[in-house]
C-alpha positions in Angstrom: 37.9 -12.1 -12.7 38.5 -15.1 -15.6 41.4 -15.1 -17.2 41.1 -15.0 -20.9 44.2 -16.4 -22.3 45.2 -14.5 -26.2 48.5 -14.7 -28.1 51.0 -12.0 -26.2 49.8 -12.7 -22.3 46.3 -12.9 -20.5 44.1 -10.1 -21.0 41.3 -9.2 -18.0 37.1 -10.2 -18.4 35.1 -8.7 -15.2 32.5 -11.4 -14.6 30.2 -8.6 -12.8 29.3 -6.7 -16.6 29.7 -5.0 -20.1 33.1 -2.1 -19.9 31.8 -0.4 -22.5 29.2 2.1 -22.9 28.3 0.2 -26.4 25.4 -1.8 -27.6 21.5 -1.5 -24.9 20.2 -1.4 -28.6 17.4 -4.0 -27.1 17.1 -2.1 -23.8 16.8 1.2 -25.4 13.8 -0.2 -28.2 12.4 -1.7 -24.5 12.5 2.1 -23.7 11.1 3.7 -26.0 7.8 1.2 -26.2 7.3 1.6 -23.1 8.1 5.9 -23.2 5.0 5.7 -25.9 2.8 3.6 -23.7 2.7 5.7 -20.9 2.3 9.2 -23.0 0.1 7.4 -25.5 -1.9 5.3 -23.4 -5.2 6.8 -24.1 -4.9 5.3 -28.1 -4.4 1.7 -26.7 -7.7 0.4 -28.5 -10.4 -0.5 -25.2 -11.3 -3.9 -27.1 -10.7 -6.8 -26.7 -11.4 -7.1 -22.3 -11.0 -3.1 -21.9 -7.7 -3.2 -21.9 -6.6 0.5 -22.2 -8.5 0.9 -19.2 -7.0 -2.0 -17.2 -3.8 -0.6 -17.9 -4.5 2.5 -17.2 -6.0 1.9 -13.9 -2.0 0.9 -12.6 -0.1 3.5 -14.5 1.7 5.4 -12.2 3.5 1.8 -11.0 4.7 2.5 -14.8 7.5 4.0 -12.6 9.2 1.1 -10.8 9.6 -0.4 -14.8 11.3 3.3 -15.4 13.5 2.0 -12.5 14.4 -1.2 -13.6 15.4 0.2 -17.3 17.4 3.1 -15.6 19.0 0.5 -13.8 20.0 -1.6 -16.3 21.3 1.0 -18.4 23.9 1.6 -16.1 24.5 -1.8 -14.7 24.9 -2.3 -19.0 27.3 1.2 -19.4 25.5 1.4 -22.2 25.0 5.6 -23.7 22.4 4.4 -26.2 19.9 2.7 -23.2 20.2 5.5 -20.8 19.6 8.0 -23.6 16.6 5.8 -24.1 16.0 5.2 -20.9 14.7 9.2 -20.7 12.1 9.5 -22.6 9.8 7.3 -20.5 11.4 9.4 -17.8 10.5 12.9 -18.5 7.0 10.8 -19.7 6.1 9.5 -16.2 7.4 12.5 -14.4 4.6 14.2 -16.9 1.6 12.8 -15.7 2.7 11.8 -12.3 5.7 14.1 -10.9 3.1 17.2 -9.8 1.6 14.0 -7.2 5.3 13.6 -5.7 5.5 17.4 -4.4 5.2 18.7 -1.6 1.3 20.1 -0.8 0.8 23.7 -0.5 0.2 25.5 2.8 -3.2 25.3 3.9 -5.6 28.6 2.6 -8.2 30.3 4.1 -10.4 29.6 2.1 -10.7 25.6 2.1 -13.0 23.0 3.8 -11.6 19.7 4.6 -12.3 15.6 4.1 -13.0 12.9 4.5 -13.9 10.0 1.9 -13.9 6.4 3.7 -16.3 2.7 1.9 -15.9 1.7 5.2 -17.0 -1.9 4.4 -20.3 -3.9 5.2 -18.6 -6.7 6.9 -16.4 -3.4 9.2 -16.5 -5.5 12.6 -15.8 -2.0 14.9 -17.5 0.8 13.0 -17.1 2.2 17.1 -13.8 2.6 16.4 -14.0 3.4 12.6 -15.9 5.8 13.5 -13.5 7.5 16.0 -10.8 7.4 13.9 -12.3 9.3 11.1 -13.8 12.1 13.4 -9.9 12.5 15.1 -9.2 14.4 11.9 -11.8 17.1 12.4 -12.4 17.3 8.9 -15.2 19.3 7.7 -17.3 16.4 5.9 -17.3 12.9 5.9 -18.2 10.7 3.1 -19.6 7.0 3.8 -20.0 4.2 1.5 -21.5 0.7 2.1 -23.7 2.3 5.0 -26.0 -1.0 5.8 -27.6 -2.2 9.3 -26.7 -2.0 11.8 -23.3 -0.8 11.5 -25.4 2.7 10.5 -27.0 2.9 13.8 -23.3 3.3 15.0 -22.0 5.3 12.9 -24.9 8.0 13.5 -24.4 8.0 16.9 -20.7 7.7 17.1 -20.5 11.5 15.1 -23.2 13.2 16.2 -21.3 15.0 18.2 -19.0 16.8 15.9 -21.4 16.3 13.0 -25.1 17.2 13.6 -26.0 17.3 10.0 -26.4 14.5 8.1 -27.9 12.7 5.2 -28.2 9.1 4.1 -29.7 8.1 1.5 -28.9 3.7 0.3 -26.0 3.0 1.7 -24.0 6.1 1.1 -24.1 9.0 3.5 -22.7 12.7 3.9 -21.7 13.9 7.7 -21.5 18.0 7.5 -20.5 20.3 10.3 -22.3 22.9 8.6 -25.6 23.0 8.1 -27.3 20.4 4.6 -29.9 21.4 2.8 -31.7 19.9 -0.5 -30.8 16.7 0.1 -31.8 14.2 -2.4 -30.9 10.3 -3.9 -28.9 10.8 -6.4 -29.9 7.5 -9.7 -27.0 5.7 -10.8 -28.1 2.7 -11.5 -27.2 0.7 -14.0 -30.3 -0.6 -15.7 -29.1 -4.0 -15.6 -29.0 -4.1 -11.9 -32.3 -4.6 -10.2 -34.1 -2.1 -8.1 -33.5 -1.3 -4.5 -29.6 -0.7 -5.0 -28.8 2.6 -4.0 -25.6 4.2 -4.4 -25.9 7.9 -4.7 -26.7 11.0 -3.3 -26.6 14.4 -3.0 -26.9 18.2 -0.9 -26.1 21.7 -0.6 -23.0 22.5 2.6 -24.4 25.7 3.7 -19.9 26.6 4.3 -19.0 29.8 5.7 -17.2 30.4 2.4 -20.7 29.7 0.4 -23.2 26.9 -1.1 -21.4 23.9 -1.8 -23.3 20.5 -3.3 -21.9 17.7 -2.4 -22.2 14.4 -3.9 -21.4 10.8 -2.6 -20.8 7.9 -4.5 -20.5 4.1 -5.0 -19.3 3.0 -8.3 -20.6 -0.3 -9.3 -17.6 -2.6 -8.4 -15.3 -3.8 -11.8 -13.7 -7.6 -11.8 -10.2 -8.4 -13.7 -11.0 -12.3 -15.4 -9.8 -14.4 -18.0 -11.1 -11.9 -20.5 -9.7 -8.6 -19.1 -11.7 -5.8 -17.0 -14.9 -6.4 -16.3 -16.8 -2.6 -15.9 -19.7 -1.6 -18.2 -21.7 -1.2 -15.1 -19.7 1.0 -13.7 -19.0 2.3 -17.0 -22.5 3.1 -17.1 -23.0 4.7 -13.5 -20.7 7.3 -14.1 -21.9 8.3 -16.8 -25.4 8.5 -15.2 -23.3 10.3 -12.4 -21.3 12.9 -14.8 -24.5 13.9 -16.3 -26.0 14.4 -13.2 -23.1 17.4 -12.2 -23.6 18.6 -15.5 -26.7 19.7 -14.9 -26.0 21.0 -11.1 -26.9 24.8 -10.6 -24.7 25.3 -8.0 -21.3 26.8 -9.3 -18.7 24.8 -7.2 -18.9 21.4 -6.7 -17.5 18.2 -4.4 -17.4 14.5 -5.5 -16.5 12.3 -2.6 -16.5 8.7 -3.2 -15.6 4.9 -3.4 -15.1 4.8 -8.3 -13.6 1.8 -8.7 -11.7 3.2 -10.7 -8.6 5.0 -11.0 -8.8 8.7 -12.2 -6.1 7.5 -14.8 -9.1 5.4 -16.6 -11.0 5.7 -19.4 -14.3 4.6 -17.6 -14.2 7.7 -15.6 -13.6 10.3 -18.3 -17.5 11.5 -17.4 -16.3 12.1 -14.6 -12.6 13.7 -14.9 -13.2 15.4 -17.3 -15.6 17.6 -16.2 -14.4 17.9 -12.7 -10.5 18.4 -11.3 -8.4 16.2 -9.7 -6.4 16.1 -6.7 -3.3 18.0 -7.2 -0.7 16.9 -4.9 -0.9 12.5 -3.2 -0.9 9.3 -4.7 -2.5 7.9 -2.1 -2.9 4.5 -3.1 -6.5 3.2 -0.7 -7.3 0.0 -2.3 -6.3 -3.4 -0.9 -5.7 -1.7 2.7 -3.7 -4.6 2.9 -1.4 -3.4 0.6 -3.0 -0.1 -1.9 -1.5 -0.9 -5.4 -4.9 2.2 -6.8 -6.3 4.9 -5.6 -9.3 4.5 -6.5 -11.9 6.1 -3.5 -12.0 9.6 -5.0 -12.0 13.4 -4.3 -12.9 15.5 -7.3 -14.5 19.4 -7.3 -15.5 22.0 -9.8 -15.2 25.1 -9.5 -12.4 24.3 -6.9 -8.8 23.0 -6.7 -7.7 19.8 -4.7 -4.5 20.7 -3.6 -3.6 17.2 -1.8 -4.7 13.3 -0.9 -3.5 12.1 1.3 -4.6 8.3 2.7 -5.3 7.5 6.6 -4.5 4.5 8.5 -6.8 1.3 7.9 -9.8 1.0 9.4 -12.0 -2.1 9.4 -12.3 -1.9 6.4 -10.9 -3.2 3.5 -10.7 0.1 2.2 -8.1 2.9 3.5 -9.7 6.5 4.0 -8.3 9.3 2.6 -8.6 12.4 2.9 -8.1 16.3 0.7 -8.4 19.8 0.6 -10.6 21.2 -1.3 -9.6 25.1 -1.8 -12.9 27.2 -2.5 -13.3 30.3 -5.0 -12.8 33.5 -3.9 -15.4 35.7 -6.0 -17.9 35.3 -3.1 
């Protein structure tokens, strides 16, 4: 409490903060700007430095900024700021609120799938394979499969997943028979020959045929010039065209796509496929996940819920999702 002497006596001014519900106009302006960025992130230009994609990669974290703004509005006891903060709250809830809802009850026509970049530097692939197998999923998709670790995964997963296909450094393990396995060429022109990170196979599931794609898009880098994602974007476009040409109606895409679903660089995929309706499942980096770059998407099916699994020997967390298949079979 700070005493301030005035004519007729002393009055008290609290040092803890303002006592009026006025003011806060600067805070209100900031809240309106944040609401605009969240709600209209698509209009943020992508040049220079692919700034739009960079913003969208971490867009869910705008929720923390909204919480800070709300706290400041309450501390300042500003009605103007408090009303303004409702704008970014509404924008964030509109985009991401559904992901916070609990998973719906499991249905009969669904496949449980696991997606994991196992890391080519994984020192205990056998333990990683056991952890993934314990989930009891119908499909397991793996990336960064290199020798001699590949042989370890094949041996460890064989009993639970008698069907599998590997092309390059990506592979799919299945409880159900596979057919029509082939390489999917998603190599950008600037990458040298021998780079192979896409595979497709038809899963003969109890609910009908499903074309399963496993992909590992090129890495992106964040530097002084912004987000370097040209190769990733080119690869996403090639994968999008392959899926558009897919003759099997139901498609499941699993992979390390090196991008969040909000990232406009993945629009060739997210414009054609359904993304997860429940769960954030931040998967990278494993030590402190800030983004979900390991994705499960589907066509003519619903990705009902996605979640992460405990860390393995990889720098990514595994993700597991439930994919509800259509009933018109």
